[in-house]
C-alpha positions in Angstrom: -5.9 -20.2 -2.2 -8.8 -17.7 -1.0 -8.8 -19.5 2.3 -5.0 -19.3 2.6 -5.1 -15.3 1.6 -7.8 -14.9 4.4 -5.9 -16.8 7.2 -2.2 -16.4 6.7 -1.9 -12.5 7.0 -4.5 -12.0 9.8 -2.6 -14.4 11.9 0.6 -12.6 11.3 -1.2 -9.3 12.3 -2.6 -11.2 15.4 0.9 -12.1 16.5 2.4 -8.4 15.9 -0.6 -6.8 18.0 0.0 -9.5 20.8 3.7 -8.6 20.7 3.2 -4.9 21.0 0.8 -5.3 24.0 3.4 -7.9 25.6 6.8 -6.2 24.7 6.0 -2.7 23.8 6.4 -0.6 20.7 9.9 -1.4 20.0 9.3 -5.2 19.2 5.9 -4.4 17.6 7.5 -2.0 15.2 10.8 -4.4 14.5 8.3 -7.3 13.8 6.1 -5.0 11.6 9.0 -4.3 9.5 9.0 -7.9 8.2 7.3 -8.7 5.0 4.2 -9.6 6.6 1.8 -8.4 3.8 4.1 -8.3 1.1 5.5 -11.6 1.3 2.1 -13.4 0.8 1.3 -10.9 -1.8 4.6 -11.6 -4.1 3.8 -15.4 -3.1 0.3 -15.4 -4.6 1.3 -13.4 -7.7 4.1 -15.9 -8.4 1.4 -18.6 -8.4 -1.3 -16.8 -10.1 0.7 -14.4 -12.5 4.0 -16.2 -12.9 7.7 -14.8 -12.7 7.3 -12.5 -15.7 4.8 -10.5 -13.6 6.1 -11.1 -10.0 9.8 -9.8 -10.5 9.1 -6.2 -11.6 6.7 -6.2 -8.8 9.2 -7.5 -6.1 11.6 -4.8 -7.6 9.1 -1.9 -7.2 8.1 -3.1 -3.7 11.8 -3.1 -2.8 12.1 0.8 -3.9 8.5 1.4 -2.1 10.3 0.6 1.2 11.1 4.7 0.9 7.6 5.3 0.3 6.6 3.4 3.5 8.9 5.2 5.5 7.9 8.7 4.3 4.2 7.4 5.5 5.7 6.4 8.9 7.7 9.8 9.5 4.6 11.8 8.2 2.2 10.1 10.6 4.8 10.0 13.5 5.0 14.1 13.7 1.2 14.5 12.8 0.1 12.3 15.5 1.9 14.7 18.2 -0.7 17.4 17.1 -3.7 15.7 15.4 -6.2 12.9 16.0 -5.8 9.6 14.1 -7.7 10.5 11.0 -5.6 13.9 10.2 -2.4 12.1 11.1 -3.5 9.3 8.7 -4.4 11.6 6.0 -0.9 13.5 6.2 0.8 10.3 6.1 -1.0 8.8 3.0 -0.5 12.2 1.1 3.3 11.7 1.9 3.0 8.0 0.7 1.7 9.2 -2.5 4.3 12.0 -3.2 6.9 9.3 -2.7 5.1 6.7 -4.7 4.8 9.2 -7.6 8.6 10.0 -7.8 9.4 6.1 -7.7 7.0 5.5 -10.8 9.5 7.8 -12.7 12.7 6.0 -11.5 14.0 3.2 -13.9 13.0 0.0 -12.1 16.4 -1.8 -11.5 17.3 -3.9 -8.7 20.4 -2.1 -7.8 18.7 1.3 -8.0 15.7 0.3 -6.1 18.2 -1.1 -3.3 20.3 2.1 -3.4 16.9 4.3 -2.9 15.8 2.0 -0.1 18.9 1.9 1.7 19.6 5.3 1.6 15.9 5.8 3.0 16.6 3.6 5.8 19.8 5.3 6.7 18.4 8.8 6.8 14.9 7.8 8.3 15.9 7.5 11.9 17.1 11.2 12.2 14.0 12.4 10.7 11.5 10.8 13.3 10.5 13.0 16.2 11.8 11.4 19.7 9.5 9.3 21.5 8.1 11.6 24.4 5.7 10.8 27.4 4.6 7.7 28.9 2.2 5.2 27.4 0.2 2.6 28.7 0.0 -0.9 27.8 -3.6 -1.5 27.1 -4.9 -4.7 26.1 -6.3 -4.9 22.3 -10.0 -5.3 22.7 -11.1 -8.3 20.6 -13.2 -6.1 18.2 -10.3 -4.1 17.3 -8.2 -7.1 16.9 -10.7 -8.5 14.4 -10.8 -5.3 12.6 -6.9 -5.2 12.3 -6.8 -8.8 11.1 -9.8 -8.3 8.6 -7.9 -5.1 7.1 -4.9 -7.2 6.4 -6.8 -10.0 4.8 -8.7 -7.4 2.8 -5.4 -5.8 1.4 -3.9 -9.0 0.2 -7.2 -10.1 -1.5 -7.4 -6.6 -3.2 -3.7 -6.2 -4.5 -3.7 -9.6 -5.9 -7.1 -9.2 -7.5 -6.3 -6.1 -9.4 -2.8 -7.0 -10.2 -3.7 -7.4 -13.8 -5.3 -4.1 -14.0 -2.8 -1.7 -12.7 0.0 -3.7 -13.7 3.3 -4.7 -12.0 4.5 -1.3 -11.0 1.5 -0.4 -9.1 1.3 -3.8 -7.9 4.7 -3.7 -6.5 3.9 -0.4 -4.9 0.4 -1.0 -3.4 2.0 -4.5 -2.0 4.2 -2.2 0.1 1.1 0.4 0.9 1.3 0.8 4.8 -1.8 -1.1 5.5 0.2 -2.7 8.5 1.5 0.6 9.6 -2.0 2.3 9.3 -3.5 -0.7 11.4 -1.0 -0.5 14.0 -0.5 3.2 14.2 -4.1 4.3 14.2 -5.2 1.4 16.9 -2.1 2.3 19.0 -2.5 6.2 19.0 -6.1 5.4 20.3 -5.3 3.1 22.9 -1.7 4.2 23.9 -1.2 7.7 22.8 1.2 9.2 20.2 4.4 8.3 22.3 3.7 4.7 21.7 3.1 5.4 18.0 6.5 7.3 17.5 8.2 4.5 19.1 6.9 1.7 17.3 7.0 3.6 14.0 10.6 4.5 14.4 11.7 1.1 15.2 9.9 -0.3 12.1 12.8 1.0 10.2 15.2 -1.5 11.5 12.9 -4.1 10.7 12.8 -3.1 6.8 16.2 -4.8 6.4 14.5 -8.1 6.4 12.1 -6.8 3.9 15.0 -6.0 1.6 16.3 -9.4 1.9 13.1 -10.8 1.0 12.4 -9.0 -2.0 15.9 -9.2 -3.2 15.6 -13.2 -3.2 12.5 -13.2 -4.8 13.7 -10.8 -7.7 16.8 -12.8 -8.2 15.7 -16.5 -7.8 12.2 -16.6 -9.2 13.1 -16.6 -12.6 15.4 -19.5 -12.5 14.5 -21.4 -9.1 10.7 -21.5 -9.2 8.2 -20.9 -6.3 8.9 -23.5 -3.6 12.9 -22.8 -3.7 12.5 -19.3 -4.1 10.2 -18.4 -1.3 11.8 -20.8 1.1 15.1 -18.8 0.5 13.5 -15.7 0.7 11.8 -16.4 4.0 15.0 -17.7 5.8 17.0 -14.8 4.4 14.6 -12.3 5.9 14.5 -14.2 9.1 18.3 -14.5 9.3 18.7 -10.6 8.5 15.9 -9.7 10.9 17.9 -11.4 13.6 21.0 -10.1 12.9 19.7 -6.4 12.8 18.1 -7.0 16.0 21.4 -8.1 17.7 23.2 -4.7 16.0 20.5 -2.5 17.0 20.6 -3.9 20.9 24.5 -3.4 20.5 24.1 0.1 19.3 21.4 1.3 21.7 
């Protein structure tokens, strides 16, 4: 099980990093909205903690999309004026503020979905517009290794402390923007703030797949078991991801 945790997420991070290098920030952001970290975390929680723990965590993860968007918006604005650490600190404070509000909201599936959909509809209007040119610098092997290690560390850490912090914080931490942090920080250093803003803004459209995944887990896991639930969840996320991409292209 530990080997799977250490291999699955880093592989996904490598794919997203290479996609950003090859096709630009729009594709990288769109792929980053996919539940690349949260999906494996919920899967391992289901195996190790069961449905009784995992379903509430999935509901909180669903609502935590709004906190992830708060992180992205704050980073996008801050990186226009600050270096990566200052921008990241502003974004983390925004995430903490949003997460503290979510902890006070009754954790219902309908309520969590409403919060996230509302945030996703509003978010594109709150991002700055991408400006300037950015390069397409290759990702150095050391930086790629650090990205992959950070993703693996997050999955191991969240699943390890789940019993201590409870399902609410586990669900929120499962959506802590580790992936956004990794992609934004390294991209700001390599490609500049314009690339980061475009990528984080594109990530909003990718979160529709995230919603489909979390809803599938919350609804199906109590009755259908792990294999069926996560097969359906992945299929739903892929279908929604593809559909969202088509809609975004037609609206562009």
